[in-house]
Backbone as JSON, one array per atom type, in Angstrom:
{
  "sequence": "MKPAPPLLRPHQTEAVDAALAAFASGERRATVVSACGTGKTLTAAHIADQATGEGHALVVVPTVELLAQTTQRWRQAGRGGRVIGVSSMKQAA",
  "N": [[109.31, 82.5, 108.86], [108.39, 85.47, 107.58], [110.76, 87.83, 105.77], [111.97, 90.54, 106.7], [110.91, 93.98, 104.48], [113.26, 96.05, 103.0], [114.77, 97.87, 103.83], [114.06, 101.44, 102.89], [115.86, 104.29, 101.39], [117.37, 107.67, 102.54], [116.73, 109.39, 100.19], [114.71, 107.63, 99.32], [112.46, 107.29, 100.43], [111.91, 110.31, 101.07], [110.95, 110.81, 98.69], [108.72, 108.84, 98.69], [107.0, 110.8, 100.68], [107.19, 113.0, 99.3], [105.35, 112.73, 96.93], [103.36, 111.46, 98.32], [102.13, 113.27, 99.39], [101.99, 115.25, 98.05], [99.9, 113.74, 96.66], [97.8, 114.17, 98.93], [97.06, 117.01, 98.8], [95.6, 117.03, 96.45], [96.51, 116.12, 94.25], [95.6, 113.73, 91.52], [97.33, 111.91, 90.17], [100.82, 110.8, 90.54], [104.2, 111.83, 89.42], [107.41, 109.91, 89.6], [111.17, 110.48, 89.94], [113.88, 109.52, 88.91], [116.95, 108.08, 88.83], [118.64, 104.83, 86.98], [118.81, 102.39, 88.95], [118.09, 103.55, 91.35], [116.09, 102.55, 92.82], [113.64, 103.03, 92.35], [111.55, 101.22, 92.06], [111.08, 100.65, 94.56], [110.59, 102.42, 95.93], [108.18, 103.29, 94.79], [106.88, 100.77, 95.62], [106.46, 101.56, 98.31], [105.03, 103.58, 98.55], [102.17, 103.03, 97.1], [101.62, 101.23, 99.36], [101.1, 102.92, 101.22], [99.8, 104.79, 100.45], [97.46, 103.28, 99.28], [96.99, 101.02, 101.01], [95.77, 98.24, 101.42], [94.73, 98.26, 99.16], [94.25, 98.56, 95.81], [96.36, 99.11, 92.62], [97.62, 100.91, 90.32], [100.61, 100.28, 87.84], [102.45, 101.51, 85.13], [104.23, 100.5, 82.9], [106.54, 99.6, 80.97], [107.82, 96.81, 79.54], [107.8, 93.46, 79.63], [110.06, 92.01, 80.85], [109.93, 94.35, 82.77], [107.81, 93.93, 83.87], [108.25, 91.41, 85.73], [110.19, 92.33, 86.37], [109.26, 94.32, 88.4], [107.05, 92.89, 90.02], [108.22, 91.15, 91.34], [109.86, 92.78, 93.02], [108.25, 94.44, 94.48], [106.74, 92.05, 95.61], [108.59, 91.71, 97.45], [108.81, 93.96, 98.98], [107.22, 93.46, 100.9], [103.9, 93.97, 99.2], [101.12, 92.36, 99.31], [98.92, 90.32, 96.88], [97.44, 89.93, 93.59], [98.59, 89.91, 90.42], [97.86, 91.81, 87.57], [98.48, 91.7, 84.49], [99.12, 93.49, 80.93], [99.83, 92.69, 77.77], [100.77, 94.7, 74.35], [102.86, 93.47, 72.5], [102.71, 92.39, 69.86], [102.33, 88.78, 68.83], [104.0, 86.31, 67.24], [103.82, 84.61, 63.5]],
  "CA": [[109.27, 83.97, 109.11], [108.48, 86.63, 106.53], [112.13, 88.26, 106.11], [112.28, 92.24, 106.85], [110.75, 94.08, 103.57], [114.34, 96.3, 101.9], [114.6, 99.57, 104.13], [114.19, 103.11, 102.07], [117.33, 105.25, 101.74], [116.84, 108.18, 102.89], [116.72, 110.18, 98.63], [113.48, 107.12, 98.95], [111.69, 108.37, 101.52], [111.87, 111.94, 100.06], [110.35, 110.6, 96.33], [107.91, 108.7, 99.08], [107.27, 112.12, 101.11], [106.59, 113.75, 98.3], [104.13, 111.51, 96.62], [101.94, 111.16, 99.4], [101.95, 115.37, 99.85], [100.97, 115.29, 96.35], [97.79, 112.31, 97.43], [96.65, 115.16, 99.76], [96.66, 118.55, 98.21], [94.4, 116.88, 95.75], [97.01, 115.39, 93.3], [95.54, 111.83, 91.48], [98.38, 111.24, 90.07], [102.32, 111.28, 90.87], [105.97, 111.17, 89.26], [108.7, 110.15, 90.31], [111.34, 110.17, 88.05], [115.22, 109.15, 89.48], [117.89, 107.86, 88.04], [118.7, 103.44, 87.02], [119.44, 101.73, 89.9], [117.94, 104.33, 92.43], [115.5, 102.19, 94.09], [112.04, 103.59, 91.95], [110.77, 99.88, 91.96], [110.7, 100.14, 96.08], [110.09, 103.05, 96.09], [106.75, 103.13, 94.58], [105.45, 100.19, 96.71], [105.97, 101.79, 99.48], [103.84, 104.78, 98.09], [101.6, 102.14, 97.09], [101.2, 101.34, 100.59], [100.91, 104.32, 102.36], [98.19, 105.37, 98.97], [96.64, 102.44, 99.16], [97.03, 99.85, 101.66], [95.46, 96.78, 100.49], [94.03, 98.62, 97.56], [94.49, 98.24, 93.88], [97.39, 100.03, 91.94], [97.73, 100.65, 88.46], [101.84, 100.87, 87.38], [102.6, 101.03, 83.81], [105.81, 99.65, 82.49], [107.23, 99.36, 78.74], [108.59, 95.67, 79.39], [107.07, 92.59, 80.53], [110.78, 92.38, 82.31], [110.1, 95.02, 83.73], [106.75, 93.34, 84.64], [108.15, 90.53, 85.83], [110.76, 92.56, 88.45], [108.31, 95.23, 89.38], [106.54, 92.06, 90.98], [109.64, 90.8, 91.55], [110.41, 93.54, 94.26], [106.63, 94.37, 94.85], [106.78, 90.71, 96.38], [109.91, 91.55, 98.43], [108.9, 94.96, 99.71], [105.9, 93.15, 101.28], [103.25, 94.06, 98.73], [100.78, 90.53, 97.89], [97.52, 90.35, 96.02], [97.1, 89.81, 92.3], [99.1, 91.18, 89.44], [97.06, 91.91, 85.92], [100.13, 91.86, 83.21], [98.82, 93.91, 79.79], [100.96, 93.69, 76.78], [100.76, 94.68, 72.9], [102.9, 93.07, 71.92], [102.25, 90.91, 68.4], [102.8, 87.19, 68.95], [104.27, 85.08, 65.74], [102.56, 83.21, 63.6]],
  "C": [[109.58, 84.54, 108.03], [109.43, 87.34, 106.68], [111.2, 89.85, 106.02], [112.0, 92.6, 105.57], [112.57, 95.49, 103.52], [113.4, 98.06, 103.4], [114.59, 100.95, 103.03], [115.75, 103.7, 102.56], [117.13, 106.62, 101.91], [116.51, 109.53, 100.99], [114.77, 109.39, 97.97], [111.99, 108.05, 99.63], [111.43, 109.47, 101.49], [111.07, 111.66, 99.05], [108.99, 110.12, 97.21], [106.66, 109.3, 99.5], [106.03, 112.94, 100.22], [104.93, 113.96, 96.79], [102.99, 111.94, 97.14], [102.02, 112.51, 99.39], [101.19, 115.66, 98.61], [99.78, 114.99, 96.3], [97.44, 113.36, 97.64], [96.51, 116.73, 99.83], [95.77, 117.64, 96.74], [94.98, 116.48, 94.39], [96.14, 113.95, 92.31], [96.51, 110.99, 91.0], [100.07, 111.42, 90.63], [103.51, 110.4, 90.2], [107.12, 110.96, 89.42], [109.31, 109.58, 89.27], [112.92, 110.21, 89.01], [116.51, 108.1, 88.67], [117.87, 105.85, 88.01], [118.98, 103.73, 88.21], [119.54, 102.95, 91.06], [116.91, 103.89, 93.62], [113.71, 102.28, 93.55], [111.07, 102.11, 92.05], [110.26, 99.9, 93.97], [109.81, 100.71, 96.36], [108.34, 103.21, 96.02], [106.13, 101.74, 94.99], [105.46, 100.26, 97.51], [104.68, 103.15, 99.13], [102.44, 103.96, 97.69], [101.12, 102.02, 98.17], [100.44, 101.97, 101.3], [99.44, 104.64, 101.74], [96.76, 104.52, 98.94], [95.96, 101.48, 99.99], [97.1, 98.82, 101.29], [94.68, 96.73, 99.75], [94.68, 98.09, 96.34], [95.6, 99.61, 93.26], [97.6, 100.26, 90.81], [99.2, 100.8, 88.36], [101.42, 100.02, 85.74], [104.13, 100.98, 83.51], [105.53, 99.01, 81.73], [107.73, 98.11, 78.48], [108.11, 95.37, 79.68], [107.79, 91.69, 81.22], [110.71, 92.87, 82.44], [108.74, 95.16, 84.66], [107.35, 92.37, 85.49], [109.02, 91.42, 87.3], [110.03, 93.03, 89.28], [107.82, 93.91, 89.82], [107.21, 91.32, 91.45], [110.18, 91.43, 93.13], [109.54, 94.06, 94.66], [106.64, 93.83, 95.84], [107.73, 91.48, 98.11], [110.06, 92.91, 99.51], [107.51, 94.97, 100.99], [103.85, 92.97, 100.42], [102.67, 93.0, 97.72], [100.06, 91.74, 97.09], [98.31, 90.0, 94.31], [97.84, 90.8, 91.4], [98.42, 90.55, 87.92], [98.21, 91.87, 84.86], [99.12, 92.29, 81.72], [99.9, 94.23, 78.94], [100.54, 93.98, 75.03], [101.61, 94.01, 72.26], [102.61, 91.72, 71.56], [103.12, 89.78, 68.52], [103.34, 86.89, 67.34], [103.73, 83.97, 64.7], [103.11, 82.66, 63.42]]
}
C-alpha cells in the first residue's frame, strides 16, 4: 500500500490557496517566497496537483542537486510522471 503524502502545515496551505487564487484571477505564473526548510517543494507539488491535475508543470531549480531533491519530494507527495532535467553545466574535457 502506498503511504499517504505528507500533510501541509497551515502556512503551506495558505501559500497553495494564494497561488491558486492568483491563477483563478488570470495570472499565468506564481512565485512562493518562503525561508529555507519551510516546505516550498512540498507546497509546489500540491499547487501543481491542484492546478494541473495529471498535466505538465514546469519547475525551474538552480542546481542538479535541487532537481533530485525536488523529484524525491514530489514523488513522496504522490506526484508521478516523467521528469526531464536540463542543465547548463559544462562538462570537463
